[in-house]
C-alpha positions as CSV (number, residue, x, y, z in Angstrom):
1,M,50.3,146.8,55.4
2,D,51.8,145.7,52.1
3,P,53.7,142.6,53.4
4,K,55.9,142.5,50.3
5,S,57.4,146.0,50.9
6,G,56.5,146.8,54.5
7,K,54.6,149.9,53.4
8,I,51.9,150.9,55.9
9,L,48.8,151.7,53.8
10,A,46.5,152.7,56.7
11,L,46.9,152.9,60.4
12,A,44.3,154.1,63.0
13,S,43.5,153.7,66.7
14,L,40.9,154.9,69.2
15,P,40.5,156.9,71.3
16,D,41.7,159.8,69.1
17,F,41.7,163.6,69.4
18,D,41.1,166.7,67.4
19,P,44.5,168.1,66.4
20,N,42.9,171.6,66.2
21,E,41.8,171.4,69.8
22,F,44.3,169.1,71.4
23,F,44.5,171.3,74.5
24,K,41.1,170.1,75.5
25,E,42.3,166.6,76.1
26,K,42.6,165.7,79.8
27,D,44.0,162.2,79.4
28,Y,47.5,162.5,77.9
29,Q,47.5,158.8,77.1
30,T,45.3,159.8,74.2
31,F,48.3,161.3,72.5
32,I,50.2,158.0,72.4
33,N,50.1,155.9,69.3
34,P,49.4,152.4,70.8
35,L,50.3,150.6,67.6
36,V,54.0,151.4,68.2
37,E,54.2,152.9,71.7
38,S,52.3,150.3,73.7
39,M,52.8,146.5,74.1
40,Y,50.3,143.7,74.8
41,E,50.0,140.0,75.3
42,V,48.3,138.9,72.2
43,G,47.1,135.3,72.7
44,S,46.8,132.7,69.9
45,V,47.6,135.0,67.0
46,M,51.2,134.2,68.1
47,K,50.7,130.5,67.3
48,P,51.5,130.9,63.6
49,I,54.9,132.2,64.6
50,I,55.7,129.2,66.7
51,F,54.4,126.8,64.1
52,A,56.4,128.5,61.3
53,S,59.5,128.2,63.5
54,A,58.9,124.5,64.1
55,L,58.1,123.8,60.5
56,N,61.3,125.6,59.4
57,E,63.4,123.4,61.8
58,G,61.7,120.2,60.6
59,A,60.3,119.5,64.0
60,I,56.7,119.2,62.7
61,K,54.7,118.8,59.5
62,P,51.1,119.8,58.9
63,E,50.1,116.2,59.3
64,T,52.1,115.6,62.5
65,T,49.7,114.3,65.2
66,Y,49.5,114.4,69.0
67,N,47.0,113.2,71.6
68,D,45.2,116.2,73.0
69,Q,44.0,115.5,76.6
70,G,42.6,119.0,77.0
71,T,45.2,119.9,79.6
72,V,49.0,119.7,80.2
73,S,50.8,120.2,83.6
74,I,54.1,122.0,83.8
75,S,55.9,122.9,87.0
76,G,52.7,122.8,89.0
77,Y,50.7,124.8,86.5
78,N,47.8,123.4,84.4
79,I,47.5,124.7,80.9
80,N,44.1,124.1,79.4
81,N,42.4,124.5,76.0
82,A,40.2,127.6,75.8
83,D,37.2,125.4,75.0
84,G,38.0,123.1,77.9
85,K,37.7,120.1,75.7
86,S,39.9,117.0,75.1
87,N,40.1,116.5,71.3
88,Q,42.2,113.3,71.3
89,I,44.3,112.7,68.1
90,Q,44.8,116.0,66.2
91,T,47.0,117.1,63.4
92,M,49.0,120.4,63.5
93,T,46.6,121.9,61.0
94,Q,43.7,121.0,63.3
95,V,45.6,122.5,66.3
96,L,45.6,125.9,64.4
97,E,42.0,125.5,63.2
98,K,40.8,124.8,66.8
99,S,43.4,127.0,68.4
100,L,44.4,124.4,70.9
101,N,46.8,125.6,73.6
102,T,48.0,122.1,74.5
103,G,48.9,121.7,70.8
104,A,51.0,124.9,70.9
105,V,52.8,123.6,74.0
106,F,53.5,120.3,72.2
107,V,55.0,122.2,69.3
108,S,57.0,124.4,71.7
109,R,58.5,121.4,73.3
110,L,59.5,119.8,70.0
111,L,61.1,123.1,68.8
112,G,63.1,123.5,72.1
113,R,63.6,126.6,74.2
114,E,66.8,127.8,72.6
115,K,65.3,127.7,69.1
116,Q,62.0,129.2,70.2
117,L,63.8,132.2,71.6
118,E,66.0,132.5,68.6
119,Y,63.0,132.5,66.2
120,L,61.1,135.0,68.3
121,K,64.0,137.4,68.0
122,R,64.4,136.6,64.3
123,F,60.7,137.5,63.7
124,G,61.5,140.9,65.4
125,F,60.1,140.5,68.9
126,G,62.0,141.9,71.9
127,S,63.6,144.8,69.9
128,K,62.4,147.8,67.9
129,I,61.3,146.9,64.4
130,G,62.5,150.3,63.1
131,I,59.3,152.0,61.8
132,D,59.6,155.7,61.0
133,L,57.3,156.8,63.8
134,P,58.3,158.3,67.2
135,G,58.2,156.5,70.5
136,E,58.4,152.9,69.3
137,V,59.0,150.5,72.2
138,S,60.7,147.1,72.0
139,G,58.1,144.9,73.6
140,N,59.1,142.5,76.4
141,I,60.2,138.9,76.1
142,S,62.8,139.1,78.9
143,N,61.1,136.4,81.0
144,L,62.3,133.8,78.5
145,S,65.9,134.6,79.4
146,H,65.3,132.7,82.7
147,G,64.9,129.4,80.8
148,R,61.7,128.3,82.6
149,E,59.7,125.7,80.7
150,I,56.4,127.3,81.9
151,D,57.3,130.6,80.3
152,Y,58.1,129.1,77.0
153,A,54.9,127.0,77.1
154,T,52.7,130.1,77.7
155,A,54.7,132.1,75.1
156,S,53.7,129.5,72.5
157,F,50.1,130.7,72.7
158,G,50.9,134.4,73.2
159,Q,50.8,134.8,77.0
160,G,53.6,135.9,79.3
161,I,55.4,137.9,76.6
162,A,54.4,141.4,75.3
163,V,54.7,142.7,71.8
164,T,53.6,145.8,69.9
165,P,51.0,145.6,67.2
166,I,53.5,146.8,64.6
167,Q,55.8,144.0,65.6
168,L,53.0,141.4,65.3
169,A,51.9,142.7,61.9
170,S,55.4,142.7,60.6
171,A,56.0,139.1,61.9
172,I,52.9,137.8,60.3
173,G,53.8,139.8,57.2
174,A,57.1,137.8,57.0
175,I,55.0,134.6,56.6
176,A,52.9,136.3,53.9
177,N,56.1,137.6,52.2
178,R,57.6,134.1,51.6
179,G,59.7,134.2,54.8
180,Q,61.2,137.7,54.4
181,L,60.8,140.2,57.2
182,M,60.5,143.8,56.0
183,R,61.0,147.1,57.9
184,P,57.6,148.8,58.1
185,Y,57.5,152.4,57.0
186,I,55.1,155.3,56.7
187,V,57.0,157.9,54.5
188,E,57.5,156.9,50.9
189,K,59.3,160.1,49.8
190,I,60.1,163.6,50.9
191,I,60.2,166.6,48.5
192,D,62.1,169.7,49.8
193,N,61.5,173.3,48.9
194,A,63.8,173.0,45.9
195,G,61.8,170.1,44.5
196,N,64.5,167.5,45.4
197,E,63.1,164.1,46.1
198,T,64.3,161.7,48.7
199,V,62.7,158.3,48.1
200,Y,62.6,155.6,50.8
201,S,62.9,152.1,49.3
202,P,61.6,148.9,51.0
203,K,64.2,147.4,53.4
204,P,64.5,143.7,54.0
205,L,65.5,142.9,57.6
206,N,65.8,139.2,57.8
207,E,64.9,136.0,56.1
208,V,63.3,134.3,59.1
209,I,61.9,131.2,57.4
210,S,62.3,129.5,54.0
211,K,59.9,130.1,51.1
212,D,58.7,126.5,51.4
213,T,58.0,126.9,55.1
214,A,56.1,130.2,54.5
215,E,53.9,128.5,51.8
216,T,53.2,125.5,54.0
217,L,52.2,127.7,57.0
218,T,50.1,129.9,54.6
219,K,48.2,126.8,53.5
220,M,47.5,125.9,57.1
221,L,46.2,129.5,57.8
222,V,43.9,129.2,54.8
223,S,42.5,126.1,56.3
224,V,42.1,128.0,59.6
225,V,40.0,130.6,57.9
226,R,37.9,128.1,56.0
227,N,37.4,125.5,58.8
228,G,38.2,127.4,62.0
229,Y,35.5,129.9,62.5
230,D,32.7,128.9,60.1
231,N,34.4,130.8,57.4
232,R,33.4,134.1,58.9
233,A,36.7,135.7,57.8
234,G,36.7,134.3,54.3
235,V,36.0,136.1,51.1
236,K,34.2,134.2,48.3
237,G,36.5,133.4,45.4
238,Y,39.8,134.1,47.3
239,F,42.2,132.2,49.4
240,V,42.4,134.1,52.7
241,A,44.9,133.3,55.5
242,G,44.3,134.4,59.0
243,K,44.3,133.7,62.8
244,T,42.5,135.0,65.8
245,G,43.9,135.6,69.3
246,T,42.3,136.1,72.7
247,A,44.6,137.1,75.5
248,Q,43.9,137.6,79.1
249,I,45.1,141.0,80.5
250,P,47.6,140.7,83.4
251,E,46.9,142.4,86.7
252,K,48.9,145.5,87.3
253,N,51.7,145.1,89.8
254,K,50.6,141.6,90.6
255,R,51.0,138.0,89.5
256,G,48.1,136.6,87.6
257,Y,45.4,137.8,85.2
258,T,42.2,139.6,85.2
259,D,38.9,138.5,83.6
260,E,39.4,141.1,80.9
261,V,40.7,140.2,77.5
262,I,42.3,141.6,74.3
263,H,41.1,140.3,70.9
264,S,43.4,140.2,67.8
265,F,43.0,139.1,64.2
266,A,45.7,139.0,61.6
267,G,45.0,138.0,58.0
268,Y,46.2,138.5,54.5
269,A,44.9,138.0,51.0
270,P,45.1,136.7,48.4
271,A,47.0,134.2,50.5
272,F,49.6,133.1,48.0
273,D,50.1,136.5,46.4
274,P,49.1,139.0,49.1
275,K,48.2,142.5,48.3
276,F,47.6,143.5,51.9
277,L,47.8,142.3,55.5
278,V,45.4,143.5,58.2
279,L,45.9,143.4,61.9
280,M,42.9,144.3,64.1
281,Q,42.8,144.6,67.8
282,L,40.1,145.2,70.4
283,I,40.9,146.1,74.0
284,K,38.5,144.8,76.7
285,P,35.6,143.8,74.5
286,Q,32.4,142.5,76.1
287,A,32.6,139.2,74.2
288,R,35.0,136.5,75.6
289,F,36.6,135.2,72.4
290,A,38.0,137.0,69.3
291,V,36.3,134.4,67.1
292,G,33.0,136.0,67.8
293,T,34.1,139.6,67.2
294,L,36.8,140.4,64.6
295,P,36.5,137.9,61.7
296,P,33.4,139.4,60.1
297,Y,34.9,142.9,60.2
298,F,38.1,141.5,58.6
299,K,35.9,139.9,55.9
300,E,34.1,143.2,55.2
301,L,37.4,145.1,55.0
302,A,39.2,142.5,52.9
303,N,36.3,142.3,50.5
304,F,36.4,146.1,50.0
305,I,40.2,146.2,49.5
306,L,40.1,143.3,47.0
307,N,37.4,145.1,45.0
308,Y,39.2,148.5,45.3
309,Y,42.4,147.1,43.9
310,E,40.5,145.0,41.3
311,V,42.3,141.9,42.4
312,P,41.1,138.9,40.3
313,P,39.7,136.0,42.2
314,D,41.7,132.8,42.9
315,E,38.8,130.5,42.1
316,K,35.4,130.8,40.6
Protein backbone atom coordinates (compact mmCIF):
# COMPACT_ATOMS: atom_id res chain seq x y z
CA MET A 1 0.00 0.00 0.00
CA ASP A 2 1.00 3.59 -0.56
CA PRO A 3 0.12 4.94 2.91
CA LYS A 4 -0.01 8.53 1.69
CA SER A 5 -2.83 7.84 -0.77
CA GLY A 6 -4.33 4.51 0.30
CA LYS A 7 -3.57 3.06 -3.13
CA ILE A 8 -3.15 -0.72 -3.08
CA LEU A 9 -0.03 -1.47 -5.14
CA ALA A 10 -0.15 -5.25 -4.76
CA LEU A 11 -2.43 -7.75 -3.04
CA ALA A 12 -2.20 -11.53 -2.96
CA SER A 13 -3.27 -14.52 -0.90
CA LEU A 14 -3.04 -18.30 -0.91
CA PRO A 15 -4.57 -20.73 -1.59
CA ASP A 16 -5.59 -19.35 -4.98
CA PHE A 17 -7.26 -20.85 -8.05
CA ASP A 18 -7.03 -20.85 -11.85
CA PRO A 19 -9.79 -18.54 -13.16
CA ASN A 20 -9.83 -20.56 -16.39
CA GLU A 21 -10.70 -23.71 -14.47
CA PHE A 22 -12.50 -22.38 -11.42
CA PHE A 23 -15.10 -25.14 -11.70
CA LYS A 24 -12.49 -27.67 -10.60
CA GLU A 25 -12.31 -26.17 -7.12
CA LYS A 26 -14.02 -28.26 -4.46
CA ASP A 27 -13.49 -25.89 -1.55
CA TYR A 28 -15.56 -22.75 -2.11
CA GLN A 29 -13.61 -20.93 0.60
CA THR A 30 -10.84 -20.65 -1.98
CA PHE A 31 -12.92 -18.03 -3.81
CA ILE A 32 -12.96 -15.73 -0.77
CA ASN A 33 -10.46 -12.89 -0.60
CA PRO A 34 -9.29 -13.27 3.03
CA LEU A 35 -7.66 -9.83 3.05
CA VAL A 36 -11.08 -8.17 3.08
CA GLU A 37 -13.60 -10.98 3.64
CA SER A 38 -12.08 -12.71 6.69
CA MET A 39 -11.14 -11.45 10.14
CA TYR A 40 -8.46 -12.53 12.57
CA GLU A 41 -6.99 -11.88 15.97
CA VAL A 42 -3.61 -10.36 15.08
CA GLY A 43 -1.55 -10.25 18.25
CA SER A 44 1.15 -7.70 19.06
CA VAL A 45 1.06 -5.90 15.71
CA MET A 46 -1.90 -4.14 17.37
CA LYS A 47 0.38 -2.62 20.04
CA PRO A 48 1.46 0.36 17.88
CA ILE A 49 -2.20 1.38 17.62
CA ILE A 50 -2.66 1.37 21.40
CA PHE A 51 0.65 3.15 21.98
CA ALA A 52 -0.16 5.79 19.35
CA SER A 53 -3.50 6.40 21.07
CA ALA A 54 -1.88 6.81 24.49
CA LEU A 55 0.85 9.07 23.10
CA ASN A 56 -1.77 11.22 21.42
CA GLU A 57 -3.67 11.58 24.71
CA GLY A 58 -0.50 12.46 26.62
CA ALA A 59 -0.86 9.36 28.79
CA ILE A 60 2.66 8.16 27.99
CA LYS A 61 5.94 9.27 26.45
CA PRO A 62 8.58 7.00 24.84
CA GLU A 63 10.68 7.32 28.01
CA THR A 64 7.80 6.56 30.41
CA THR A 65 8.76 3.57 32.58
CA TYR A 66 6.98 0.78 34.42
CA ASN A 67 8.13 -2.18 36.49
CA ASP A 68 7.60 -5.37 34.51
CA GLN A 69 6.97 -8.34 36.78
CA GLY A 70 6.36 -10.70 33.86
CA THR A 71 2.69 -11.20 34.69
CA VAL A 72 -0.39 -9.17 35.60
CA SER A 73 -3.62 -10.48 37.14
CA ILE A 74 -7.02 -9.16 36.07
CA SER A 75 -10.38 -10.58 37.18
CA GLY A 76 -8.86 -13.96 38.00
CA TYR A 77 -6.90 -14.19 34.73
CA ASN A 78 -3.12 -14.05 34.48
CA ILE A 79 -1.60 -12.21 31.50
CA ASN A 80 2.03 -13.13 30.85
CA ASN A 81 4.79 -11.93 28.58
CA ALA A 82 5.34 -14.20 25.61
CA ASP A 83 8.93 -14.90 26.70
CA GLY A 84 7.81 -15.67 30.27
CA LYS A 85 10.37 -13.22 31.64
CA SER A 86 10.24 -10.43 34.21
CA ASN A 87 12.21 -7.51 32.76
CA GLN A 88 11.94 -5.06 35.69
CA ILE A 89 12.10 -1.34 34.79
CA GLN A 90 11.29 -0.79 31.11
CA THR A 91 10.59 2.25 28.94
CA MET A 92 7.67 2.31 26.52
CA THR A 93 10.12 2.01 23.61
CA GLN A 94 11.58 -1.11 25.21
CA VAL A 95 8.07 -2.50 25.67
CA LEU A 96 7.59 -2.33 21.89
CA GLU A 97 11.09 -3.64 21.19
CA LYS A 98 10.53 -6.67 23.43
CA SER A 99 6.79 -6.85 22.71
CA LEU A 100 5.86 -7.10 26.38
CA ASN A 101 2.20 -7.93 26.94
CA THR A 102 2.29 -6.60 30.49
CA GLY A 103 3.54 -3.28 29.13
CA ALA A 104 0.64 -3.11 26.69
CA VAL A 105 -1.77 -3.68 29.59
CA PHE A 106 -0.01 -0.89 31.52
CA VAL A 107 -0.56 1.48 28.57
CA SER A 108 -4.17 0.34 28.16
CA ARG A 109 -4.90 1.19 31.79
CA LEU A 110 -3.34 4.64 31.47
CA LEU A 111 -5.32 5.31 28.29
CA GLY A 112 -8.61 4.19 29.84
CA ARG A 113 -11.34 2.00 28.42
CA GLU A 114 -13.43 4.79 26.92
CA LYS A 115 -10.50 6.31 25.03
CA GLN A 116 -9.16 2.91 23.96
CA LEU A 117 -12.47 2.04 22.31
CA GLU A 118 -12.75 5.51 20.80
CA TYR A 119 -9.32 5.28 19.19
CA LEU A 120 -9.85 1.75 17.90
CA LYS A 121 -12.94 3.02 16.09
CA ARG A 122 -11.10 6.11 14.85
CA PHE A 123 -8.39 3.87 13.38
CA GLY A 124 -11.13 2.04 11.44
CA PHE A 125 -11.70 -1.11 13.49
CA GLY A 126 -15.19 -2.46 13.98
CA SER A 127 -16.55 -1.03 10.72
CA LYS A 128 -15.89 -1.42 7.02
CA ILE A 129 -12.96 0.67 5.79
CA GLY A 130 -14.60 1.14 2.36
CA ILE A 131 -12.21 -0.55 -0.04
CA ASP A 132 -13.59 -1.01 -3.57
CA LEU A 133 -13.62 -4.81 -3.41
CA PRO A 134 -16.66 -7.04 -2.83
CA GLY A 135 -17.51 -8.82 0.39
CA GLU A 136 -15.68 -6.62 2.88
CA VAL A 137 -16.50 -7.46 6.50
CA SER A 138 -16.38 -5.17 9.51
CA GLY A 139 -14.25 -7.18 11.91
CA ASN A 140 -15.48 -7.62 15.47
CA ILE A 141 -14.66 -5.52 18.52
CA SER A 142 -18.13 -5.94 20.04
CA ASN A 143 -16.87 -7.58 23.25
CA LEU A 144 -15.45 -4.20 24.30
CA SER A 145 -18.98 -2.84 24.57
CA HIS A 146 -19.40 -4.83 27.80
CA GLY A 147 -16.75 -2.70 29.52
CA ARG A 148 -14.82 -5.60 31.10
CA GLU A 149 -11.24 -4.72 32.02
CA ILE A 150 -9.92 -8.12 30.90
CA ASP A 151 -11.25 -7.57 27.37
CA TYR A 152 -9.54 -4.20 27.07
CA ALA A 153 -6.33 -5.67 28.49
CA THR A 154 -6.16 -8.49 25.93
CA ALA A 155 -7.22 -6.13 23.12
CA SER A 156 -4.13 -4.02 23.88
CA PHE A 157 -1.97 -6.84 22.52
CA GLY A 158 -4.35 -7.91 19.75
CA GLN A 159 -6.27 -10.81 21.33
CA GLY A 160 -10.02 -11.00 21.87
CA ILE A 161 -10.83 -8.63 19.01
CA ALA A 162 -10.86 -9.56 15.33
CA VAL A 163 -9.90 -7.32 12.39
CA THR A 164 -9.40 -7.71 8.65
CA PRO A 165 -5.93 -7.45 7.12
CA ILE A 166 -7.01 -4.41 5.08
CA GLN A 167 -8.17 -2.67 8.28
CA LEU A 168 -4.86 -3.40 9.97
CA ALA A 169 -2.80 -2.22 6.97
CA SER A 170 -4.84 0.98 6.79
CA ALA A 171 -4.50 1.64 10.53
CA ILE A 172 -0.72 1.23 10.49
CA GLY A 173 -0.76 3.30 7.30
CA ALA A 174 -2.33 6.15 9.26
CA ILE A 175 0.72 6.21 11.53
CA ALA A 176 2.99 6.17 8.47
CA ASN A 177 0.90 8.96 6.90
CA ARG A 178 1.47 11.46 9.72
CA GLY A 179 -1.77 10.55 11.47
CA GLN A 180 -4.13 10.63 8.48
CA LEU A 181 -6.24 7.52 7.78
CA MET A 182 -6.87 7.02 4.06
CA ARG A 183 -9.52 4.93 2.29
CA PRO A 184 -7.72 2.03 0.59
CA TYR A 185 -8.57 1.62 -3.08
CA ILE A 186 -7.80 -0.67 -6.00
CA VAL A 187 -9.21 1.15 -9.05
CA GLU A 188 -7.33 4.29 -10.08
CA LYS A 189 -9.49 5.15 -13.10
CA ILE A 190 -12.12 3.75 -15.45
CA ILE A 191 -12.17 4.43 -19.20
CA ASP A 192 -15.49 3.72 -20.94
CA ASN A 193 -16.08 2.75 -24.57
CA ALA A 194 -16.26 6.39 -25.60
CA GLY A 195 -12.88 7.12 -24.06
CA ASN A 196 -14.27 9.06 -21.10
CA GLU A 197 -12.18 8.75 -17.96
CA THR A 198 -13.43 8.55 -14.40
CA VAL A 199 -10.51 9.13 -12.05
CA TYR A 200 -10.68 8.09 -8.39
CA SER A 201 -8.74 10.41 -6.11
CA PRO A 202 -7.30 9.53 -2.69
CA LYS A 203 -9.90 10.00 0.05
CA PRO A 204 -8.90 10.99 3.59
CA LEU A 205 -11.16 9.36 6.20
CA ASN A 206 -9.99 10.67 9.54
CA GLU A 207 -7.09 12.37 11.27
CA VAL A 208 -6.69 9.80 14.02
CA ILE A 209 -3.55 11.15 15.71
CA SER A 210 -1.44 14.29 15.41
CA LYS A 211 1.59 14.60 13.15
CA ASP A 212 3.86 14.83 16.19
CA THR A 213 2.38 11.65 17.67
CA ALA A 214 2.80 9.82 14.38
CA GLU A 215 6.44 10.89 14.15
CA THR A 216 7.14 9.85 17.74
CA LEU A 217 5.55 6.44 17.25
CA THR A 218 7.45 5.99 13.98
CA LYS A 219 10.72 6.66 15.82
CA MET A 220 9.75 3.97 18.33
CA LEU A 221 8.97 1.51 15.50
CA VAL A 222 12.33 2.25 13.88
CA SER A 223 13.91 1.33 17.21
CA VAL A 224 11.83 -1.87 17.23
CA VAL A 225 13.25 -2.91 13.85
CA ARG A 226 16.83 -2.03 14.77
CA ASN A 227 16.81 -3.47 18.30
CA GLY A 228 13.83 -5.80 18.48
CA TYR A 229 14.65 -8.76 16.25
CA ASP A 230 18.37 -8.54 15.58
CA ASN A 231 17.63 -6.12 12.73
CA ARG A 232 16.31 -8.99 10.59
CA ALA A 233 13.72 -6.65 9.05
CA GLY A 234 16.05 -3.70 8.50
CA VAL A 235 17.47 -2.54 5.17
CA LYS A 236 20.97 -1.07 5.18
CA GLY A 237 20.98 2.68 4.68
CA TYR A 238 17.27 3.17 5.42
CA PHE A 239 15.09 3.91 8.41
CA VAL A 240 12.52 1.12 8.51
CA ALA A 241 9.54 1.03 10.88
CA GLY A 242 7.82 -2.24 11.73
CA LYS A 243 6.21 -4.57 14.25
CA THR A 244 5.53 -8.31 14.44
CA GLY A 245 2.50 -10.02 15.91
CA THR A 246 1.86 -13.58 17.07
CA ALA A 247 -1.76 -14.40 17.87
CA GLN A 248 -3.24 -17.58 19.25
CA ILE A 249 -6.17 -18.92 17.22
CA PRO A 250 -9.42 -19.24 19.21
CA GLU A 251 -11.20 -22.57 19.44
CA LYS A 252 -14.32 -22.76 17.31
CA ASN A 253 -17.58 -22.54 19.27
CA LYS A 254 -15.68 -22.69 22.57
CA ARG A 255 -13.99 -20.41 25.05
CA GLY A 256 -10.23 -20.50 24.98
CA TYR A 257 -7.48 -20.87 22.40
CA THR A 258 -5.77 -23.61 20.44
CA ASP A 259 -2.00 -24.09 20.21
CA GLU A 260 -2.07 -22.85 16.60
CA VAL A 261 -1.04 -19.28 15.80
CA ILE A 262 -1.16 -16.52 13.21
CA HIS A 263 1.96 -14.51 12.37
CA SER A 264 1.77 -10.91 11.17
CA PHE A 265 4.30 -8.24 10.25
CA ALA A 266 3.55 -4.64 9.31
CA GLY A 267 6.32 -2.32 8.17
CA TYR A 268 6.93 0.81 6.11
CA ALA A 269 9.92 2.57 4.56
CA PRO A 270 11.58 4.99 4.37
CA ALA A 271 10.08 5.47 7.80
CA PHE A 272 9.82 9.28 7.76
CA ASP A 273 8.82 9.62 4.09
CA PRO A 274 7.26 6.23 3.29
CA LYS A 275 6.88 5.07 -0.29
CA PHE A 276 5.16 1.83 0.71
CA LEU A 277 3.69 -0.17 3.56
CA VAL A 278 3.70 -3.96 3.63
CA LEU A 279 1.49 -6.25 5.70
CA MET A 280 2.37 -9.95 5.72
CA GLN A 281 0.45 -12.74 7.41
CA LEU A 282 0.97 -16.47 7.90
CA ILE A 283 -1.85 -18.73 9.08
CA LYS A 284 -0.85 -21.72 11.23
CA PRO A 285 2.92 -21.69 10.61
CA GLN A 286 5.08 -24.38 12.18
CA ALA A 287 7.22 -21.85 14.08
CA ARG A 288 5.81 -20.41 17.29
CA PHE A 289 6.67 -16.71 17.01
CA ALA A 290 6.47 -14.27 14.08
CA VAL A 291 9.89 -12.87 14.94
CA GLY A 292 11.38 -16.09 13.51
CA THR A 293 9.43 -16.13 10.24
CA LEU A 294 8.33 -12.88 8.60
CA PRO A 295 11.01 -10.18 9.24
CA PRO A 296 13.58 -11.59 6.76
CA TYR A 297 10.93 -11.81 4.03
CA PHE A 298 9.86 -8.23 4.68
CA LYS A 299 13.52 -7.20 4.45
CA GLU A 300 13.90 -8.95 1.08
CA LEU A 301 10.74 -7.36 -0.31
CA ALA A 302 11.50 -3.90 1.09
CA ASN A 303 15.00 -3.98 -0.35
CA PHE A 304 13.58 -4.86 -3.78
CA ILE A 305 10.94 -2.09 -3.68
CA LEU A 306 13.41 0.57 -2.54
CA ASN A 307 15.72 -0.35 -5.41
CA TYR A 308 12.84 -0.60 -7.90
CA TYR A 309 11.65 2.92 -7.09
CA GLU A 310 15.25 4.16 -6.85
CA VAL A 311 14.63 5.62 -3.40
CA PRO A 312 17.80 7.34 -2.14
CA PRO A 313 19.10 6.01 1.19
CA ASP A 314 18.50 7.88 4.45
CA GLU A 315 22.04 7.40 5.66
CA LYS A 316 25.36 6.21 4.27
